[in-house]
C-alpha positions in Angstrom: -13.6 7.9 20.2 -13.2 4.3 19.0 -10.8 2.0 20.8 -7.4 2.1 19.1 -4.7 -0.6 19.6 -1.0 0.1 19.4 0.4 -3.1 18.0 4.2 -2.7 17.8 7.0 -0.3 18.8 10.8 -0.3 18.8 11.8 -2.5 21.7 14.9 -4.5 20.8 17.2 -5.9 18.2 17.6 -9.7 18.1 20.0 -11.6 15.9 19.4 -15.2 15.0 22.3 -16.9 13.2 21.3 -20.1 11.4 23.5 -22.4 9.3 24.4 -21.5 5.8 25.8 -18.3 4.2 23.4 -17.4 1.4 20.8 -14.6 2.0 17.2 -15.4 1.4 15.9 -13.1 -1.3 12.4 -12.6 -2.5 11.9 -11.7 -6.2 8.7 -10.4 -7.9 7.1 -12.7 -10.3 6.2 -11.4 -13.8 2.6 -10.4 -13.0 -0.4 -10.7 -12.7 -0.5 -7.2 -14.2 -2.9 -4.4 -13.7 -4.0 -2.7 -10.6 -5.6 0.6 -9.9 -4.7 3.5 -12.3 -5.7 6.9 -11.0 -4.6 9.3 -13.7 -2.7 9.9 -17.0 -0.6 12.5 -18.7 0.8 12.7 -22.2 4.1 14.6 -23.1 5.8 14.9 -26.5 9.4 13.5 -26.5 10.5 14.3 -30.1 10.3 10.7 -31.4 6.8 10.9 -32.8 5.5 8.6 -30.1 4.8 10.7 -27.0 5.5 9.7 -23.4 2.5 8.3 -21.6 2.5 8.5 -17.8 0.2 6.5 -15.5 -0.3 7.5 -11.9 -1.0 4.6 -9.5 -1.1 4.0 -5.8 2.4 2.5 -6.3 4.0 5.5 -8.1 4.4 6.7 -11.6 4.9 4.4 -14.6 6.1 5.5 -18.1 5.4 4.1 -21.5 7.3 5.2 -24.6 5.5 2.8 -27.0 1.9 3.7 -26.7 1.3 1.5 -23.7 2.8 -1.7 -25.1 5.2 -1.8 -22.1 5.7 0.2 -18.9 8.5 0.9 -16.6 8.5 2.4 -13.1 9.5 6.1 -13.0 9.2 7.0 -9.3 12.8 7.6 -7.9 12.5 10.3 -5.3 8.8 10.1 -4.9 8.6 9.7 -1.2 4.8 9.5 -1.4 3.9 7.1 -4.3 0.1 7.5 -4.1 -0.4 9.4 -7.3 -3.7 11.2 -7.8 -3.0 13.6 -10.7 -0.3 14.4 -13.3 0.3 17.6 -15.3 2.9 18.5 -18.0 4.3 21.9 -18.9 7.2 21.9 -21.4 10.0 19.8 -19.8 8.4 19.9 -16.4 6.3 17.0 -15.1 4.3 17.4 -12.0 2.7 14.7 -9.8 0.0 15.4 -7.3 0.0 12.8 -4.5 -1.6 12.2 -1.2 1.6 13.7 0.2 2.0 16.9 -1.8 3.3 17.9 -5.3 6.5 16.5 -6.8 8.4 17.8 -9.9 10.5 15.9 -12.4 12.5 17.7 -15.1 13.8 14.5 -16.7 10.8 12.5 -17.8 10.2 10.9 -14.4 13.8 9.6 -14.0 13.9 11.4 -10.6 11.6 13.6 -8.6 11.9 16.3 -6.0 9.2 17.7 -3.6 7.5 20.9 -4.7 5.1 21.6 -1.9 6.4 24.7 -0.1 3.3 26.6 1.1 0.9 23.8 0.4 -0.7 23.1 3.8 -3.1 20.5 2.4 -1.1 17.8 0.7 -3.8 15.6 -0.8 -3.7 16.8 -4.4 -6.5 15.4 -6.5 -6.0 17.7 -9.6 -3.4 19.8 -11.3 -3.9 22.2 -14.2 -2.0 24.9 -16.1 -3.2 28.3 -17.2 -0.3 29.9 -19.0 2.6 29.9 -16.5 0.2 29.4 -13.5 -0.1 26.0 -12.0 -3.2 25.2 -10.0 -3.6 22.4 -7.5 -7.0 21.1 -6.4 -6.7 19.7 -2.9 -9.0 18.6 -0.1 -8.4 22.0 1.4 -9.1 24.1 -1.6 -7.2 25.5 -4.6 -3.6 26.6 -4.5 -1.6 28.5 -7.0 2.1 28.4 -8.0 3.6 30.9 -10.4 7.1 29.5 -10.2 6.8 25.8 -11.2 5.9 24.6 -7.8 8.7 26.2 -5.9 6.1 27.9 -3.7 2.3 27.9 -3.3 -0.3 30.3 -2.1 -3.9 29.6 -1.4 -6.4 30.7 -4.0 -9.7 29.7 -2.6 -11.6 33.0 -1.7 -15.3 32.3 -2.3 -14.8 28.6 -2.6 -17.4 27.5 -0.1 -16.6 23.8 -0.7 -12.9 23.1 -0.6 -12.9 19.4 -1.4 -11.6 19.9 -5.0 -11.6 16.9 -7.3 -11.1 18.4 -10.7 -9.7 21.6 -12.3 -9.9 22.8 -15.9 -9.1 26.0 -17.9 -10.7 27.6 -20.9 -9.3 30.9 -22.0 -9.3 33.1 -18.9 -11.9 30.9 -17.1 -10.8 28.5 -14.4 -13.3 25.9 -13.2 -13.1 23.7 -10.1 -15.3 20.6 -9.6 -15.8 20.0 -5.9 -17.9 18.0 -3.4 -20.3 20.9 -3.5 -20.7 21.6 -7.2 -18.7 23.7 -9.8 -17.0 27.0 -9.0 -15.7 29.6 -11.5 -12.8 32.0 -11.3 -12.1 34.7 -13.9 -9.0 36.1 -12.2 -6.6 33.2 -11.8 -8.1 31.9 -8.7 -8.1 35.2 -6.7 -11.8 34.8 -6.2 -14.4 32.2 -6.9 -18.2 32.2 -7.5 -20.6 29.2 -7.5 -21.5 28.0 -11.0 -23.9 25.1 -10.3 -27.4 26.3 -11.3 -29.2 23.2 -12.6 -26.4 20.8 -11.5 -28.6 18.3 -9.6 -25.7 16.2 -8.3 -23.1 18.4 -6.6 -20.2 15.9 -6.4 -18.1 16.7 -9.5 -15.4 14.2 -10.4 -14.4 15.5 -13.8 -14.7 18.5 -16.1 -14.0 18.7 -19.9 -14.4 21.1 -22.7 -15.5 20.4 -26.3 -15.5 23.7 -28.1 -17.5 26.1 -26.0 -19.4 23.2 -24.3 -18.4 22.4 -20.7 -19.2 18.9 -19.4 -19.3 17.8 -15.8 -19.0 14.2 -14.8 -20.8 13.7 -11.5 -22.1 10.9 -9.3 -25.5 11.5 -10.9 -24.5 11.5 -14.6 -23.2 14.0 -17.1 -24.2 17.7 -17.2 -23.7 20.3 -19.9 -23.2 24.0 -19.7 -23.0 26.2 -22.9 -22.5 29.4 -21.0 -19.4 28.9 -18.9 -21.2 27.3 -16.0 -23.9 29.8 -15.5 -26.5 27.1 -16.0 -26.4 23.3 -16.5 -28.7 20.7 -18.1 -28.5 16.9 -17.6 -27.3 15.0 -20.7 -27.3 11.4 -19.6 -29.8 9.6 -21.9 -28.5 6.1 -22.5 -26.0 6.4 -19.7 -27.0 3.2 -17.8 -24.3 3.8 -15.1 -24.4 7.4 -13.8 -21.4 7.3 -11.5 -19.1 9.3 -13.8 -15.5 9.5 -12.8 -13.9 10.8 -16.0 -14.8 12.7 -19.2 -12.7 13.3 -22.3 -13.0 14.5 -25.9 -11.5 12.8 -29.0 -12.3 14.7 -32.2 -16.1 15.1 -32.2 -16.6 12.2 -29.8 -17.3 12.6 -26.1 -16.4 9.7 -23.7 -17.5 9.2 -20.2 -15.7 6.7 -17.9 -18.1 5.3 -15.3 -18.3 2.6 -12.6 -19.8 0.4 -15.4 -17.5 1.0 -18.3 -17.0 3.5 -21.1 -19.9 5.4 -22.8 -19.7 7.3 -26.1 -21.7 10.3 -27.3 -21.4 11.6 -30.8 -23.9 14.5 -30.3 -22.5 16.5 -27.4 -24.0 14.4 -24.7 -27.6 14.3 -26.1 -27.5 10.5 -26.2 -24.9 7.9 -25.0 -24.1 4.3 -26.0 -21.9 1.9 -24.1 -18.6 1.1 -25.8 -16.7 -1.3 -23.6 -16.1 -4.4 -25.7 -12.8 -6.0 -24.4 -12.8 -3.7 -21.3 -12.5 -6.6 -18.8 -12.4 -4.1 -15.9 -15.1 -1.5 -16.1 -14.3 0.9 -13.2 -12.8 3.7 -15.3 -11.1 6.5 -13.4 -9.3 8.5 -16.2 -8.7 8.9 -19.9 -5.7 10.0 -22.0 -5.6 10.9 -25.7 -2.5 10.4 -27.8 -3.1 11.0 -31.5 -5.9 8.6 -32.4 -5.2 6.4 -29.3 -7.6 6.5 -26.4 -6.4 5.1 -23.1 -8.6 4.2 -20.1 -7.3 3.9 -16.6 -9.2 1.3 -14.6 -9.1 -0.7 -11.4 -7.5 -3.5 -13.4 -4.8 -1.7 -15.4 -4.6 0.3 -18.6 -6.7 -0.4 -21.7 -6.2 1.0 -25.2 -8.7 1.7 -28.0 -7.6 2.6 -31.5 -11.1 2.8 -33.0 -12.9 5.4 -30.9 -13.8 3.0 -28.1 -15.4 0.4 -30.4 -13.1 -2.2 -28.9 -10.4 -2.3 -26.2 -7.3 -4.3 -25.5 -5.2 -4.5 -22.3 -2.1 -2.3 -22.3 -0.6 -3.1 -18.9 2.6 -5.1 -19.4 5.0 -4.0 -16.7 2.3 -2.5 -14.5 2.7 -4.7 -11.5 0.5 -3.0 -8.9 -1.9 -5.8 -8.0 -3.8 -6.9 -4.9 -3.5 -10.6 -4.5 -6.0 -12.0 -2.0 -5.4 -15.8 -2.3 -3.2 -18.4 -3.9 -3.8 -22.0 -4.7 -1.7 -24.8 -6.2 -3.4 -27.7 -8.1 -0.6 -29.9 -9.4 2.1 -27.7 -11.0 -0.3 -24.8 -11.6 -0.4 -21.6 -9.5 -3.6 -19.6 -9.3 -3.8 -16.1 -7.9 -7.2 -14.6 -6.9 -7.0 -10.8 -7.0 -9.0 -7.9 -5.6 -10.8 -6.5 -8.7 -9.0 -8.5 -11.4 -10.4 -12.0 -11.1 -8.2 -15.1 -11.3 -4.7 -15.4 -12.9 -2.9 -18.6 -13.8 0.9 -19.4 -14.0 2.2 -22.7 -15.1 5.9 -21.8 -14.9 6.5 -20.7 -11.3 5.2 -17.2 -11.8 7.5 -16.4 -14.8 4.4 -15.4 -16.7 0.7 -15.2 -15.9 -2.5 -15.2 -18.0 -6.0 -14.2 -17.1 -8.2 -17.2 -16.1 -11.6 -15.6 -15.4 -13.8 -16.5 -18.4 -17.3 -16.9 -17.0 -16.3 -15.3 -13.7 -19.0 -12.7 -13.9 -18.5 -9.2 -12.4 -20.1 -8.1 -9.2 -22.5 -5.2 -9.0 -19.5 -3.1 -8.2 -17.9 -3.7 -11.6 -15.1 -6.0 -10.6 -14.6 -9.5 -9.3 -12.7 -9.8 -6.0 -11.6 -13.3 -5.4 -11.0 -13.9 -1.7 -10.4 -17.7 -1.5 -9.6 -20.6 -3.7 -10.1 -24.3 -2.9 -9.3 -27.6 -4.7 -11.4 -30.7 -4.7 -10.1 -33.4 -7.1 -10.2 -31.8 -10.5 -12.5 -29.0 -9.4 -11.3 -25.5 -8.6 -13.6 -23.3 -6.5 -13.4 -19.5 -6.2 -15.1 -17.6 -3.4 -15.9 -14.0 -4.6 -17.9 -11.0 -3.7 -20.5 -12.4 -6.1 -20.8 -16.0 -4.8 -19.0 -19.3 -5.6 -17.7 -20.2 -9.0 -16.5 -23.6 -10.3 -13.9 -24.4 -12.9 -13.3 -28.0 -13.9 -10.7 -27.2 -16.6 -7.9 -25.4 -14.7 -9.5 -21.9 -14.9 -10.2 -22.0 -18.6 -13.8 -21.3 -17.9 -16.0 -20.8 -14.8 -19.6 -21.1 -13.9 -21.7 -19.9 -11.0 -22.7 -22.5 -8.4 -24.8 -20.4 -6.0 -28.2 -22.3 -5.8 -29.4 -21.9 -2.2 -26.6 -19.5 -1.3 -28.8 -16.7 0.1 -25.8 -14.5 0.8 -23.1 -14.3 -1.9 -20.4 -12.0 -0.4 -17.8 -14.7 0.5 -14.5 -14.7 2.3 -13.5 -18.4 2.9 -13.7 -21.9 1.4 -12.8 -25.3 2.8 -13.0 -28.9 1.5 -13.6 -31.7 4.0 -14.1 -35.1 2.2 -17.0 -34.6 -0.1 -18.2 -31.5 1.7 -17.5 -27.9 0.6 -17.9 -25.1 3.1 -18.3 -21.4 2.3 -17.7 -18.6 4.8 -19.6 -15.4 4.2 -18.9 -11.8 5.1 -21.7 -11.5 7.7 -24.0 -14.5 7.3 -22.0 -17.4 8.7 -21.4 -20.7 7.0 -23.0 -22.5 4.0 -22.5 -26.2 3.1 -22.6 -28.0 -0.2 -22.4 -31.8 -0.4 -22.6 -31.9 -4.3 -19.7 -29.8 -5.5 -21.6 -26.5 -5.2 -24.7 -27.6 -7.1 -26.8 -26.6 -4.1 -26.1 -25.0 -0.7 -27.7 -25.0 2.7 -27.0 -22.8 5.7 -24.9 -24.5 8.4 -25.0 -22.0 11.2 -26.5 -23.7 14.3 -24.5 -22.5 17.2 -22.9 -19.6 15.4 -23.9 -16.0 16.4 -26.1 -14.1 14.0 -24.4 -12.0 11.3 -20.9 -13.4 12.1 -18.1 -12.9 9.6 -16.2 -16.0 8.6 -12.6 -15.3 7.4 -10.9 -18.8 7.5 -11.4 -22.5 7.8 -9.1 -25.4 8.9 -9.7 -29.1 8.8 -8.1 -31.5 11.2 -9.3 -35.1 10.9 -13.1 -34.9 11.5 -12.8 -31.5 13.1 -13.8 -28.4 11.2 -12.6 -25.0 12.6 -14.0 -21.6 11.5 -12.1 -18.4 12.2 -14.6 -15.6 12.6 -15.1 -12.0 13.8 -16.3 -13.6 17.0 -13.5 -16.1 17.7 -13.0 -19.7 16.7 -15.8 -22.2 16.4 -15.6 -26.0 16.1 -17.9 -28.5 14.3 -17.4 -32.2 14.7 -20.4 -33.1 12.5 -19.7 -31.5 9.2 -21.2 -28.1 10.1 -24.5 -29.4 11.5 -23.7 -27.7 14.8 -20.9 -25.4 16.1 -19.5 -24.7 19.5 -17.2 -21.9 20.6 -13.5 -23.0 20.8 -11.9 -19.7 21.9 -10.7 -20.2 25.5 -7.5 -18.2 26.0 -7.9 -16.4 22.7 -7.6 -12.8 23.8 -8.3 -11.5 20.3 -11.3 -12.8 18.6 -10.9 -11.4 15.1 -9.5 -14.5 13.5 -8.2 -14.0 9.9 -6.3 -17.2 9.3 -6.1 -20.8 10.5 -3.7 -23.7 9.8 -2.9 -27.2 11.0 0.7 -28.4 11.5 0.8 -32.0 12.9 -1.2 -31.9 16.1 -0.9 -28.2 16.4 -3.6 -25.7 15.4 -2.5 -22.1 14.7 -4.8 -19.0 14.5 -3.7 -15.6 13.0 -5.7 -12.7 14.4 -6.4 -9.1 13.4 -4.9 -7.4 16.4 -3.5 -10.1 18.7 -0.9 -12.0 16.7 -0.7 -15.8 16.5 -2.3 -18.2 19.0 -1.5 -22.0 19.3 -3.7 -24.8 20.4 -2.4 -28.3 21.1 -5.7 -29.8 22.2 -8.0 -29.3 19.1 -9.1 -25.8 20.1 -10.0 -26.6 23.7 -7.5 -23.9 24.9 -5.2 -21.4 23.2 -2.0 -19.6 24.2 -0.2 -16.7 22.6 2.7 -17.7 20.2 4.2 -14.3 19.3 7.8 -14.2 20.5 9.7 -12.3 17.8 6.6 -11.3 15.9 6.5 -7.5 15.9 3.4 -7.2 13.6 0.2 -8.7 14.9 -2.1 -8.7 11.8 -1.7 -12.2 10.5 -3.5 -12.9 7.1 -2.0 -16.3 6.0 0.0 -19.4 6.9 2.0 -22.0 5.0 3.5 -25.2 6.4 6.6 -27.0 5.0 7.7 -29.9 7.2 8.8 -28.3 10.5 8.8 -24.8 9.0 5.8 -22.6 9.6 5.4 -19.3 7.7 3.1 -16.4 8.6 2.1 -13.7 6.2 1.4 -10.5 8.1 0.9 -6.8 7.5 4.6 -6.4 8.4 6.0 -9.1 6.1 6.7 -12.8 6.3 7.9 -14.5 9.4 9.3 -18.0 10.0 9.1 -20.4 12.9 11.1 -23.6 13.1 9.9 -24.6 16.6 6.1 -24.7 16.4 5.5 -21.0 16.9 7.7 -20.7 20.1 9.8 -18.0 18.3 9.6 -16.2 15.0 12.2 -14.5 12.7 11.7 -12.2 9.8 11.9 -13.8 6.3 11.2 -10.8 4.1 14.5 -9.7 2.5 13.8 -8.2 -0.9 10.0 -8.0 -0.3 9.2 -4.4 -1.0 5.5 -4.7 -0.1 5.2 -5.9 3.5 1.4 -6.5 3.5 1.2 -10.3 2.7 -2.3 -11.5 2.2 -1.6 -15.0 0.8 1.0 -17.8 0.9 1.4 -20.9 -1.1 3.9 -23.7 -1.6 4.8 -25.0 -5.1 7.7 -27.4 -5.6 10.7 -25.9 -3.9 9.4 -22.3 -3.7 7.2 -20.3 -1.4 4.9 -17.7 -3.1 3.5 -14.6 -1.4 0.6 -12.6 -2.6 0.8 -8.9 -1.5 -1.7 -6.1 -1.2 -0.4 -4.0 -4.1 2.7 -5.5 -5.7 1.5 -8.8 -7.1 3.1 -12.2 -6.4 6.6 -12.8 -5.1 8.7 -16.0 -5.0 11.5 -17.3 -2.8 13.3 -20.7 -2.7 12.5 -22.5 0.5 16.1 -23.6 0.9 17.2 -19.9 1.2 14.5 -19.1 3.7 15.3 -21.8 6.2 19.1 -21.7 6.0 20.1 -18.1 5.5 21.6 -15.8 8.2 19.0 -13.3 9.2 18.9 -10.2 11.4 15.6 -9.1 12.8 15.1 -5.5 13.6 11.9 -4.5 15.4 11.8 -0.8 14.6 9.5 2.2 14.9 7.8 3.4 11.8 10.0 5.7 9.7 7.2 7.7 8.3 3.5 8.7 8.7 1.1 6.4 6.9 -2.6 5.6 6.6 -3.3 2.0 5.4 -6.2 0.7 3.4 -9.0 -0.5 5.5 -9.6 -4.3 5.8 -11.9 -5.8 4.8 -12.9 -3.5 1.9 -15.7 -3.6 0.8 -17.1 -4.2 4.3 -20.4 -4.6 6.2 -20.9 -3.2 8.8 -17.4 -2.7 10.3 -13.8 -2.5 9.1 -10.3 -2.1 10.6 -8.2 0.9 9.8 -4.4 1.0 10.4 -2.1 4.0 10.7 1.5 4.7 11.7 3.3 7.7 13.2 7.1 7.9 13.6 7.0 10.4 16.6 4.6 11.6 19.3 1.9 13.5 17.4 -1.7 14.7 17.7 -3.7 12.4 15.4 -7.1 13.0 13.9 -8.8 10.1 12.1 -12.2 10.9 10.6 -14.6 9.5 8.0 -16.6 11.5 5.5 -19.3 10.9 2.9 -18.5 11.5 -0.8 -20.1 15.0 -0.4 -17.7 15.9 2.4 -20.0 15.4 5.4 -18.3 14.0 8.5 -19.9 10.8 9.7 -17.2 9.4 12.0 -14.6 10.7 14.4 -12.4 7.7 15.2 -9.3 9.3 16.8 -8.5 12.7 18.2 -5.6 12.6 20.6 -1.8 12.8 21.0 -0.2 9.4 20.5 3.3 8.0 21.0 5.3 6.7 18.0 4.0 3.3 16.7 1.5 1.6 14.5 -2.1 1.6 15.5 -5.4 -0.1 14.5 -8.9 1.1 15.1 -12.4 -0.2 14.1 -15.1 1.8 12.4 -18.7 0.5 12.7 -21.0 1.8 10.0 -24.2 0.0 11.1 -26.3 3.1 10.9 -25.1 4.3 7.5 -26.2 3.4 4.0 -24.1 1.6 1.4 -21.8 3.8 -0.6 -18.3 5.3 -1.0 -16.8 6.9 2.1 -13.4 8.6 2.7 -11.2 8.0 5.8 -8.9 11.0 6.4 -5.9 11.1 8.7 -4.3 14.3 10.0 -1.0 14.1 12.0 0.9 17.4 12.2 1.6 18.4 8.6 0.8 14.9 7.3 -2.6 14.2 5.7 -3.8 11.2 3.7 -7.2 9.9 2.6 -8.4 6.4 1.8 -11.5 5.5 -0.2 -13.6 2.8 1.6 -16.7 1.0 0.4 -19.6 0.0 2.5 -21.8 -2.7 1.0 -25.0 -3.8 2.7 
């Protein structure tokens, strides 16, 4: 079992009364839009334009105008991680990582509909007459009464990791981690239907007439005899990781990790049709009349011409992972996980994409982890190297010559020197604005992860996976500067006057008053100990953590919560612009709060136990070779935390014991495993959740 760390529990209530009577209140800025869309559903509403539902990790969104605008429709959804949606008459069902929910009023409100459903991670929903089938990570379940009760319908299903379900006449098909299965008696029994299916991991199933298509991790396969035999139909499919398949008229579309592909001859040949599709990781399709919608990692896209061209259709979809913020002049830039860079010139009131030339990584999206400003130059550290913009993000160009490892996490400017911190290969230095780079690792351990930099005079500090290192000669040599630092996973660094602060992954905040010679804990009042970002305004020091934002007015001696109104508590980035503090979150975009409210309002800090079970997304992600996984339990419970391959094979048993209530963090080391997609699953009593994690070597 891996070491697990319990990092906060309910211990006390502390009230800090400050001058002033107004209450500091965070508000969400108007974007950047997009985020990860997992599924769609279309339902007539009698107006001629049907309702379009999008399921995201942040709940259900509804559009009544063909995707032009969206509004949240998640009231009552106690588990907002939506994996599947199905419609029957006036009933709308949502399959989540916490069971099935039912809405009878177009998503205005939801109630749980999971009685008898012991496995609550629901990847797929499908109707056959009045029968509702749920494909879960524990097999197929059947409800004959609109979700009021469920019974297991998995006899003969030798692989119970069900990702897709579809119905044709009396035939019910299930796509699993072990191929396709067929039931001809409403799920009472199943038989394997995978002969010729060379890749057993089936993400999607779709019918076109009597042809059945399976989208797998090895391309598209066709069966013309109800799954008895399959043949591969992937000619021209340059990306064979197929997540979704749909039919519009005589056209067959495949959504892959590299965009949308079209076949006009039943899959015999394919051609890429992704013009305008700026995010090419496609998870699902929806057809509404002649409109084709694509669900991606970066929002919703619409094509009205059979996929020839696409346009974004995500206004109002605010689920966005913001990794970094930067302020050159009066402009605010946000670097996102999967969506590139966005620009706001009006305090976040509106945002526009600023990623032209910011080429996509091999994993189909651009994750921007750090931004740095040097004069009129703006630099972006991405999972595909360093990019430079000299025109406020209007266009970018790659500046990677000599950068032998391009998966980056940090940037720093010191005079005319630019430093890049990598995800496993130390530090690189450029003395000519990124035109060329050289390694600057003397004194640094091999394969070290560099998460943050800080500059104090002629001292350059690097926060790494192995503690803090100091260079006094522009990165030529480094020495360890971690004495007293009891947690060596340093995610953030900042300088305030003569004080140096370090935010760690599982030890909170540390303070050095002697240029890193020694460190002391500075955590009083700080209940959450994962610290991702800092911001300094005069004597006020702000910390962005996985439990919200905290403020110290006395150099880190004590901390108080400053998160009122902030609905997403995982804060990955902070930035000051004018009189406002901006926060970038791990799922709800950018938020804004006036500094005057934050430092003068009356606040009450409650350090409480978790109120519900949860499994957080691992960090970092993608990762190499190790990553941190966080989970929470509200009461003493036996917890199992395991990692599986995409085919369902267990490759890691991280936790298996009874734990007291609290929030925990554990590390998974995948040194011996190949690159690829893995799944981390948590079981705690009746609770179960799964997170997709990506190992990149």
